C-alpha positions as CSV (number, residue, x, y, z in Angstrom):
1,M,29.6,-56.6,-35.7
2,I,28.0,-58.4,-38.9
3,Q,24.8,-59.5,-39.2
4,V,23.1,-60.9,-42.6
5,E,19.8,-61.9,-43.2
6,N,17.9,-64.3,-46.0
7,L,21.1,-63.1,-48.6
8,S,21.4,-64.0,-51.5
9,M,22.7,-63.0,-55.3
10,T,23.0,-64.5,-58.7
11,Y,25.7,-63.0,-60.8
12,P,24.4,-62.2,-64.3
13,G,23.7,-65.0,-67.0
14,A,24.1,-67.4,-64.3
15,S,21.3,-70.4,-63.8
16,A,21.7,-70.4,-60.3
17,P,22.7,-68.4,-57.1
18,A,25.9,-67.9,-56.0
19,V,24.5,-67.1,-52.5
20,H,21.3,-68.7,-51.5
21,N,19.1,-67.2,-48.4
22,I,22.1,-67.4,-46.0
23,N,21.7,-66.1,-42.0
24,F,24.4,-65.7,-39.7
25,S,26.6,-63.1,-37.1
26,I,29.5,-62.6,-36.0
27,V,30.0,-61.0,-32.8
28,K,32.6,-58.8,-31.5
29,G,36.2,-60.3,-31.2
30,E,35.2,-63.4,-32.8
31,I,37.1,-64.9,-35.5
32,F,34.8,-66.5,-38.1
33,G,34.7,-68.6,-41.2
34,F,33.5,-69.8,-43.9
35,L,34.9,-73.5,-45.0
36,G,34.4,-74.8,-49.0
37,P,35.5,-75.7,-51.9
38,S,36.3,-72.9,-54.5
39,G,33.2,-71.9,-55.7
40,A,31.4,-72.5,-52.7
41,G,29.9,-68.9,-52.4
42,K,32.9,-67.7,-50.2
43,T,34.3,-64.6,-51.3
44,T,30.7,-63.4,-52.9
45,T,29.8,-63.4,-49.1
46,Q,32.6,-61.2,-48.7
47,K,32.3,-59.1,-51.7
48,I,29.1,-58.2,-50.7
49,L,29.8,-57.4,-47.5
50,Y,32.7,-54.8,-48.1
51,K,30.4,-53.4,-51.0
52,L,32.1,-54.8,-54.5
53,L,28.5,-56.4,-55.3
54,P,25.5,-54.4,-54.7
55,A,23.1,-56.4,-56.4
56,Y,21.9,-58.1,-53.6
57,S,18.8,-59.6,-51.9
58,G,18.1,-59.9,-47.9
59,K,19.8,-57.3,-45.5
60,A,23.3,-57.3,-44.4
61,Y,24.7,-55.0,-41.7
62,I,28.0,-53.6,-40.9
63,E,28.0,-52.4,-37.2
64,Q,24.1,-52.5,-37.0
65,V,23.9,-50.2,-40.3
66,E,22.7,-51.6,-43.2
67,L,25.4,-51.5,-46.1
68,G,22.9,-49.2,-48.2
69,Q,23.7,-46.7,-45.7
70,W,27.3,-46.6,-45.3
71,D,29.6,-44.3,-47.4
72,I,32.6,-44.6,-47.9
73,D,33.2,-44.2,-44.4
74,I,33.3,-48.0,-44.2
75,Y,36.9,-48.4,-45.6
76,E,38.2,-46.4,-42.3
77,K,36.1,-49.7,-40.3
78,I,36.9,-52.6,-42.2
79,G,40.6,-54.1,-44.0
80,V,39.9,-56.6,-46.8
81,C,42.9,-59.4,-47.5
82,F,42.1,-60.4,-50.8
83,E,43.0,-63.6,-52.5
84,L,44.7,-62.8,-55.3
85,P,47.2,-59.7,-54.2
86,N,46.5,-56.7,-56.3
87,H,49.9,-53.7,-55.1
88,Y,52.0,-51.5,-58.1
89,L,54.3,-54.1,-59.4
90,K,56.4,-50.9,-60.3
91,L,56.6,-49.8,-56.8
92,S,58.9,-51.1,-54.2
93,A,56.8,-52.9,-50.5
94,L,57.5,-50.3,-48.7
95,E,56.3,-47.6,-51.1
96,N,52.9,-49.6,-51.8
97,L,52.1,-49.2,-47.7
98,H,53.0,-45.7,-47.5
99,F,50.5,-45.2,-50.7
100,F,47.9,-46.9,-49.4
101,S,48.6,-46.0,-45.8
102,S,47.7,-42.2,-47.2
103,F,44.1,-42.9,-47.9
104,Y,43.0,-43.7,-44.1
105,K,43.0,-41.4,-41.2
106,S,44.8,-43.3,-39.1
107,S,47.3,-46.4,-38.9
108,Y,48.3,-49.2,-36.8
109,K,51.5,-49.4,-37.5
110,E,54.4,-48.4,-39.2
111,P,54.7,-50.0,-42.9
112,L,58.6,-50.8,-41.6
113,E,57.3,-52.8,-38.6
114,L,54.7,-54.3,-40.6
115,L,56.5,-55.8,-43.1
116,D,58.8,-56.9,-40.2
117,W,56.2,-59.0,-39.1
118,V,55.8,-60.9,-42.1
119,G,59.2,-60.8,-42.9
120,L,59.9,-58.7,-45.7
121,K,62.0,-55.8,-43.7
122,Q,64.5,-56.8,-46.2
123,E,62.9,-56.5,-49.4
124,A,61.3,-53.1,-48.3
125,N,63.1,-51.5,-51.0
126,Q,62.2,-53.9,-53.5
127,R,60.1,-54.2,-56.6
128,V,57.2,-55.7,-56.2
129,S,57.2,-57.6,-59.9
130,E,60.5,-59.2,-58.1
131,F,58.4,-60.8,-55.1
132,S,57.2,-64.2,-55.2
133,K,53.8,-65.1,-55.3
134,G,54.1,-65.8,-51.3
135,M,56.1,-62.4,-50.5
136,K,53.2,-60.5,-52.2
137,M,50.5,-62.5,-50.3
138,R,52.1,-61.2,-47.0
139,L,52.4,-58.0,-48.7
140,N,48.3,-58.4,-49.2
141,F,47.9,-59.2,-45.7
142,I,49.7,-56.3,-43.7
143,R,47.9,-53.8,-46.6
144,S,44.6,-55.1,-45.3
145,I,45.6,-54.1,-41.6
146,L,47.4,-50.7,-42.1
147,H,44.7,-48.7,-40.8
148,N,44.3,-50.2,-37.9
149,P,40.4,-51.2,-39.0
150,D,37.5,-52.9,-36.5
151,I,36.6,-55.8,-39.1
152,L,38.7,-58.1,-41.1
153,F,38.1,-59.5,-43.8
154,L,40.4,-62.3,-45.4
155,D,39.7,-64.7,-48.5
156,E,42.4,-67.8,-48.0
157,P,45.0,-65.3,-45.8
158,T,47.5,-68.4,-46.3
159,S,47.2,-69.3,-49.8
160,G,50.1,-69.8,-51.5
161,L,52.4,-69.5,-48.3
162,D,54.9,-72.2,-46.9
163,P,54.8,-73.7,-43.6
164,N,56.7,-71.2,-41.8
165,N,55.0,-68.1,-43.0
166,A,51.7,-69.6,-42.9
167,M,52.0,-70.1,-39.0
168,R,53.6,-66.3,-38.8
169,I,50.4,-65.0,-40.4
170,K,48.2,-67.0,-38.0
171,E,49.8,-66.3,-34.9
172,I,49.6,-62.2,-36.5
173,I,45.8,-63.0,-37.0
174,L,45.1,-64.1,-33.2
175,Q,47.3,-61.5,-31.8
176,L,44.6,-59.7,-34.3
177,K,41.9,-61.0,-32.6
178,E,43.6,-61.0,-28.8
179,E,43.7,-56.9,-29.9
180,G,40.0,-56.9,-30.2
181,K,39.7,-57.1,-33.9
182,T,36.7,-59.1,-35.7
183,I,37.9,-61.3,-37.8
184,F,35.8,-63.0,-41.1
185,I,38.3,-65.7,-43.1
186,T,36.9,-67.5,-46.1
187,T,39.2,-70.7,-46.1
188,H,39.2,-74.4,-47.8
189,L,42.3,-75.5,-45.2
190,M,40.6,-77.5,-42.2
191,H,43.3,-76.8,-40.7
192,D,43.7,-73.5,-40.3
193,A,39.8,-73.4,-39.6
194,D,40.5,-75.7,-36.7
195,V,43.5,-73.5,-35.5
196,L,41.6,-70.2,-36.2
197,C,38.1,-69.9,-35.9
198,D,35.6,-69.3,-33.0
199,R,33.1,-70.4,-35.4
200,V,32.8,-72.0,-38.4
201,A,30.0,-72.3,-41.2
202,F,30.1,-75.1,-43.9
203,I,29.0,-73.5,-47.1
204,V,28.3,-75.2,-50.3
205,N,26.6,-74.1,-53.7
206,G,25.8,-70.3,-52.0
207,E,24.4,-72.2,-49.1
208,I,25.6,-73.0,-45.1
209,K,24.7,-76.5,-44.9
210,A,26.2,-76.3,-41.1
211,M,27.3,-74.0,-38.4
212,D,29.2,-73.9,-34.8
213,T,32.4,-73.8,-33.1
214,P,34.7,-76.5,-34.2
215,S,34.6,-78.5,-31.2
216,N,30.8,-78.7,-31.0
217,L,31.3,-80.0,-34.7
218,K,33.6,-82.7,-33.8
219,Q,31.5,-83.4,-30.4
220,V,28.7,-84.8,-32.5
221,Y,30.2,-86.2,-35.9
222,S,32.8,-88.3,-33.5
223,K,33.1,-91.4,-32.9
224,N,33.5,-90.8,-28.8
225,A,36.0,-94.1,-29.0
226,V,40.0,-94.3,-28.5
227,E,42.6,-96.4,-30.4
228,V,44.8,-98.3,-28.0
229,K,48.4,-100.1,-29.5
230,F,49.9,-102.1,-26.6
231,Q,53.6,-102.8,-26.6
232,G,54.9,-105.9,-28.3
233,D,50.9,-106.4,-29.9
234,H,51.0,-106.1,-33.7
235,N,46.7,-104.7,-33.5
236,V,45.1,-102.1,-32.7
237,H,42.6,-101.7,-30.4
238,L,39.1,-99.7,-30.8
239,Y,37.1,-98.8,-27.3
240,S,34.3,-97.1,-26.5
241,L,35.7,-93.8,-24.3
242,P,32.5,-93.0,-21.9
243,D,32.8,-97.0,-20.8
244,L,37.2,-97.2,-21.1
245,G,37.7,-97.0,-16.9
246,K,35.0,-100.3,-17.3
247,N,36.1,-102.5,-19.8
248,S,36.9,-105.2,-18.9
249,D,39.0,-106.1,-22.0
250,F,41.4,-102.9,-21.5
251,L,41.3,-102.9,-17.5
252,D,43.3,-106.9,-18.7
253,K,45.5,-105.4,-21.6
254,L,46.3,-102.4,-19.3
255,K,47.5,-104.4,-16.2
256,K,50.2,-106.7,-18.3
257,N,51.0,-104.3,-21.1
258,T,52.1,-100.6,-21.4
259,I,50.5,-98.6,-23.3
260,E,52.3,-97.6,-27.0
261,T,49.8,-95.5,-28.4
262,I,46.8,-94.1,-27.3
263,H,44.0,-91.7,-29.6
264,S,40.7,-90.2,-29.4
265,K,38.9,-91.1,-33.0
266,E,37.9,-87.4,-33.1
267,A,36.7,-86.6,-36.8
268,T,38.8,-83.8,-38.6
269,L,36.6,-80.4,-39.6
270,E,37.1,-81.7,-43.0
271,E,35.8,-85.4,-42.5
272,I,32.7,-84.0,-41.1
273,F,32.2,-81.6,-43.8
274,I,32.5,-84.5,-46.3
275,E,30.1,-86.6,-44.3
276,V,27.7,-83.3,-43.7
277,T,27.8,-81.7,-47.1
278,G,28.7,-85.3,-49.4
279,K,31.9,-82.4,-50.5
280,S,35.3,-82.7,-50.7
281,L,37.0,-79.0,-49.6
282,Q,38.8,-79.4,-52.7
């Protein structure tokens, strides 16, 4: 659905490229994530792919057609949820959705139903100027799926949302995946990437430093050990996971004590990101 080959882009006047010689592809029905700090090149890559930044080098394809060959019909195929919501503030939420839906040939669901999806049905006729940032973000999200696009570009889709509404948006994203949508997410939130993405790419200073499934990355970079605490023992014991069934110390303690807690020492994506790139996600 999306293919990028040796993609580079430098903003006018900049001393270094925002995106430098990156390669990746995204298949139909996949949720692919760019994980990186602010300024890493995540949004720039997406802007190239939905044709807001034409001055790039390399190749980029949507549905096997090079970007330069697409006319405005590409916008029937793709939906974009921008990092910073942009709405007509003097219009109501419902008026905004009706207005934007008029641009397209097809539709996904009725605007009022979409507002209900993200908990904004009661505010449907309220001016967007009166909305909080989180409400604007939710409206921004459903606007991107109004026309039933095959490909979604979601730039920090849970930014500014409280935990309940962030969970609601993530549930909808997973439902869209089940419906066969192809979804390209950018985020600096490790947990979002872990929950949502089939594959992630770590991007820093415009370069991809690693790319794989979250589970494979954890297998490669985790300690492959378990941390065990027994009742009545204030110490925490660390054991090698592959040898756990043969570890005499563990087996002896297990016969004499009850396990209070046991945890695999699986690295988080954020820990792996820092180890691979030397950079923080913040």
